[in-house]
C-alpha positions in Angstrom: 107.4 83.9 -85.9 106.5 84.0 -82.2 105.9 80.6 -80.7 103.2 81.9 -78.4 100.9 82.6 -81.4 99.2 79.4 -82.8 99.9 78.5 -86.4 97.9 75.8 -88.1 99.7 74.6 -91.2 97.5 71.7 -92.3 98.8 69.6 -95.1 95.8 67.7 -96.2 97.0 64.7 -98.3 93.7 63.9 -100.0 91.8 60.7 -100.5 93.3 57.3 -101.4 91.4 54.6 -103.2 91.4 50.9 -102.6 90.6 47.7 -104.4 87.6 45.8 -105.5 86.7 43.3 -108.2 84.7 45.9 -110.2 85.6 49.3 -108.8 87.8 50.6 -106.1 86.2 51.0 -102.7 88.0 54.2 -101.8 88.7 53.0 -98.3 91.2 55.5 -96.9 90.7 58.6 -94.9 92.6 61.8 -95.8 95.6 62.3 -93.7 96.0 65.7 -92.0 99.0 67.4 -90.5 97.8 69.8 -87.7 101.1 70.2 -85.9 101.5 73.9 -85.0 105.2 73.8 -84.9 106.2 71.8 -87.9 107.0 74.7 -90.2 108.0 77.4 -87.7 110.3 78.1 -84.9 108.8 76.9 -81.7 109.5 76.5 -78.0 110.9 73.1 -76.9 108.4 70.8 -75.3 105.5 68.4 -75.9 102.5 69.0 -78.1 99.4 66.9 -78.2 96.9 66.9 -81.1 93.6 65.1 -81.1 91.4 65.1 -84.2 88.4 63.5 -85.8 88.2 63.2 -89.6 85.2 62.0 -91.7 84.6 61.3 -95.4 81.9 59.4 -97.2 82.8 58.0 -100.6 79.6 57.5 -102.5 80.2 58.7 -106.0 81.4 56.2 -108.6 83.9 57.8 -111.0 85.8 56.7 -114.1 88.7 58.9 -115.0 87.4 62.4 -114.2 83.8 61.6 -115.0 81.0 60.5 -112.7 79.4 57.2 -113.7 76.3 55.2 -112.7 76.9 51.8 -111.1 75.8 48.7 -113.0 72.4 47.2 -112.4 72.8 44.5 -109.7 69.8 42.6 -111.2 71.5 42.2 -114.6 71.7 38.4 -115.3 75.0 38.9 -117.0 76.6 40.0 -113.7 75.4 37.2 -111.5 77.8 36.7 -108.6 79.9 39.8 -109.3 80.6 42.6 -106.8 78.9 45.8 -107.8 80.1 49.1 -106.1 76.8 51.0 -106.0 76.7 51.8 -102.3 79.4 53.6 -100.3 82.5 53.6 -98.0 82.1 55.7 -94.9 85.5 56.5 -93.3 86.1 58.0 -89.8 89.5 58.5 -88.3 90.2 59.4 -84.7 93.9 60.1 -84.2 96.4 61.3 -81.6 99.7 62.9 -82.6 102.4 63.4 -80.0 105.0 65.9 -81.1 108.2 66.7 -79.2 110.3 69.7 -80.1 113.9 69.4 -79.0 115.0 72.9 -80.0 114.4 75.5 -82.8 115.6 73.0 -85.4 114.8 69.4 -84.4 111.4 67.8 -83.7 109.8 64.3 -83.7 106.2 63.2 -84.0 104.2 59.9 -83.5 100.7 59.5 -85.0 98.4 56.9 -83.5 95.3 56.4 -85.7 92.1 54.6 -84.8 90.2 53.6 -87.9 86.4 53.3 -88.1 85.2 52.2 -91.5 81.9 50.9 -93.0 81.7 49.7 -96.6 78.7 48.3 -98.4 78.3 46.8 -101.8 76.0 44.4 -103.6 76.5 41.0 -105.1 74.6 40.9 -108.4 71.5 38.6 -108.6 68.5 38.9 -111.0 66.0 38.3 -108.1 67.4 39.6 -104.8 70.9 41.2 -104.9 72.9 40.5 -101.7 74.1 43.4 -99.8 77.5 42.8 -98.1 78.7 45.0 -95.2 82.2 45.4 -93.9 82.7 47.1 -90.5 86.1 47.8 -89.0 87.1 49.6 -85.8 90.8 49.1 -84.9 94.2 50.6 -84.6 95.6 51.7 -87.9 99.2 52.1 -89.2 101.4 54.2 -86.8 103.6 56.9 -88.3 106.9 58.1 -86.8 108.5 61.2 -88.4 111.5 63.4 -87.5 112.2 66.8 -88.9 115.1 69.3 -89.1 114.6 73.0 -89.8 117.1 75.4 -91.3 116.4 79.1 -90.4 116.9 81.5 -93.3 116.1 84.6 -91.1 113.8 85.6 -88.3 110.7 85.2 -90.5 111.4 82.3 -92.8 113.0 78.9 -93.0 113.0 75.5 -94.8 113.4 72.0 -93.5 113.4 68.3 -94.2 111.6 65.4 -92.7 112.0 61.6 -92.8 110.1 58.7 -91.1 108.2 55.5 -91.4 104.6 54.3 -91.7 104.6 51.1 -89.7 102.6 47.9 -90.5 100.8 48.0 -87.1 97.2 48.1 -88.3 94.9 45.1 -88.1 94.4 43.5 -91.5 92.3 40.3 -91.0 88.8 41.7 -90.2 86.0 39.8 -91.8 82.8 41.1 -93.3 79.2 40.3 -92.2 79.4 37.1 -94.3 82.4 35.8 -92.2 84.9 36.3 -95.1 88.0 38.5 -95.2 87.5 40.9 -98.1 89.8 40.8 -101.0 90.1 44.6 -100.8 93.3 44.9 -98.8 93.0 48.6 -98.2 89.6 48.2 -96.6 91.4 46.9 -93.5 92.8 49.4 -90.9 96.3 48.3 -92.0 97.5 47.3 -95.5 100.6 45.3 -94.3 103.1 47.7 -95.8 106.0 49.5 -94.1 106.5 52.8 -96.0 109.4 55.3 -96.1 108.3 59.0 -95.7 110.5 61.7 -97.1 109.6 65.4 -97.3 110.7 69.0 -97.5 109.0 72.2 -96.5 109.4 76.0 -96.7 107.7 78.7 -94.6 107.6 82.5 -94.8 106.1 84.9 -92.2 105.3 88.5 -92.3 106.0 91.3 -89.8 103.4 91.2 -87.0 102.6 87.6 -87.7 99.3 88.6 -89.4 100.1 86.6 -92.6 102.2 83.5 -93.1 102.4 81.0 -95.9 104.1 77.7 -96.6 104.8 75.0 -99.2 105.5 71.3 -98.7 106.3 68.2 -100.7 106.2 64.6 -99.4 106.9 61.2 -100.9 105.7 58.0 -99.4 107.0 54.7 -100.8 106.7 51.1 -99.6 109.9 49.4 -98.5 108.3 46.2 -97.2 104.9 44.8 -98.1 102.6 41.8 -98.4 103.5 39.1 -101.0 100.4 39.8 -103.0 99.9 43.5 -102.5 102.2 46.6 -102.8 100.7 50.1 -102.5 101.8 52.6 -105.1 104.0 55.5 -104.4 102.3 58.6 -103.1 103.4 62.2 -103.9 101.8 65.2 -102.1 102.3 68.9 -102.9 100.7 71.4 -100.6 100.7 75.2 -100.4 98.8 77.5 -98.2 98.5 80.7 -96.1 97.3 81.6 -92.7 95.9 85.0 -91.7 95.4 86.1 -88.1 91.9 87.5 -87.5 92.9 88.9 -84.0 94.5 87.5 -80.9 92.6 84.3 -80.8 91.5 83.3 -84.4 93.2 82.4 -87.6 91.8 81.8 -91.1 93.4 79.2 -93.3 93.4 78.5 -97.1 95.3 75.8 -99.0 95.7 74.0 -102.3 96.5 70.3 -101.9 97.6 68.0 -104.8 98.1 64.3 -104.5 99.4 61.8 -107.1 98.9 58.1 -106.2 100.6 55.6 -108.4 98.8 52.3 -109.1 99.1 49.5 -106.6 100.7 46.2 -107.7 100.5 42.5 -106.9 98.0 39.8 -107.7 95.6 41.2 -105.0 95.6 44.7 -106.5 92.2 45.3 -108.2 91.8 45.3 -111.9 89.6 47.1 -114.3 87.9 45.5 -117.3 91.3 44.6 -118.7 92.0 42.2 -115.9 95.4 43.7 -115.2 96.1 44.0 -111.4 96.3 47.5 -110.2 94.5 49.2 -113.0 91.6 50.2 -110.7 93.8 52.0 -108.2 95.6 55.3 -108.0 94.8 58.7 -109.5 95.5 62.4 -109.4 93.6 64.8 -107.0 93.5 68.5 -106.4 91.7 70.0 -103.4 90.8 73.4 -102.0 91.0 73.4 -98.2 89.7 76.3 -96.1 89.8 76.2 -92.3 89.7 78.2 -89.1 91.3 77.9 -85.6 90.6 79.5 -82.2 92.8 79.8 -79.2 90.4 79.0 -76.3 93.0 79.3 -73.6 96.7 79.9 -73.7 98.3 76.9 -75.3 95.1 75.2 -76.4 93.5 75.6 -79.9 90.3 74.3 -81.5 90.2 74.0 -85.3 88.1 72.9 -88.2 89.0 72.1 -91.8 86.8 71.4 -94.9 88.3 69.7 -98.0 86.6 70.4 -101.3 87.7 68.6 -104.5 88.6 70.8 -107.5 89.7 67.9 -109.7 89.6 64.1 -109.3 91.0 61.8 -112.0 91.1 58.1 -111.1 92.3 54.9 -112.8 89.6 52.5 -113.7 86.4 53.0 -111.6 86.6 54.2 -108.0 84.4 55.6 -105.3 85.1 59.3 -104.6 83.7 61.9 -102.2 82.3 65.4 -102.6 83.8 66.7 -99.4 85.5 65.8 -96.1 86.0 67.5 -92.8 88.2 67.5 -89.8 87.8 68.9 -86.3 90.3 68.8 -83.5 92.1 70.2 -80.5 95.7 71.0 -80.0 97.5 71.6 -76.7 101.0 72.5 -75.8 102.3 71.3 -72.4 
């Protein structure tokens, strides 16, 4: 493919859920790869991507079924945390990508997390609403890649990197207490290994291209009382040029999150830690990009769930969106 034509190959990794005493708070924002050059031959140089993602998790789910939260005025639940409100996630991130040549590249992602979570503490007279607000640097990701060219129009590659434990993890709620939900914090205290492989195929004239990608993320160092479960992502999609300046995108994104572990991992009614975390998710992701000036692209992506199957009870979302700008220096 020609490097002068923008190619958005967005690998949307879905929604992660996080802990609570009764139901998972669903605190993470979907991670998105909007690097133009990751799956294709590109010119050496620096690429900057700035994007804003937003998702509101306000639907309580058990397995694949929607459920209604428990009544916070039920005397049998006095003092318990009831997840009948929401988690609102916003993520502002900058990704710096440097392409050394047509095979080797590196990227650094700097996320700034803005998160609001609300739940009630059961009381038969006046349930207490607790609020958690966080705005801080999240966990930085550093990833390298190597691409093997099959021919002028196709190739495959591998990637490896780390998610670093740089995010703040001691922010208190409006009651002055640090929540037990570890993943509500901008950082979860875990250093993770990231391994992946991708394949890309173009068509003559660059009108159509498509790709597939698989990624594994696993913790190699974590807090004494909390270890995030392994995460597997499978993504496939296509891009179609609508002219010289616009491209349409369509993808399927699958994510399998294993249960978290450790005494701080949330439990379902069985009381076993981790049983209210993890799940399997399938999303349809359409999007569009525009080249506003040479080297600069604006884009938007909408993520729609086709299937959500969670362990225990967790908050889920009906949609999420991302907008951003990408510039090659």
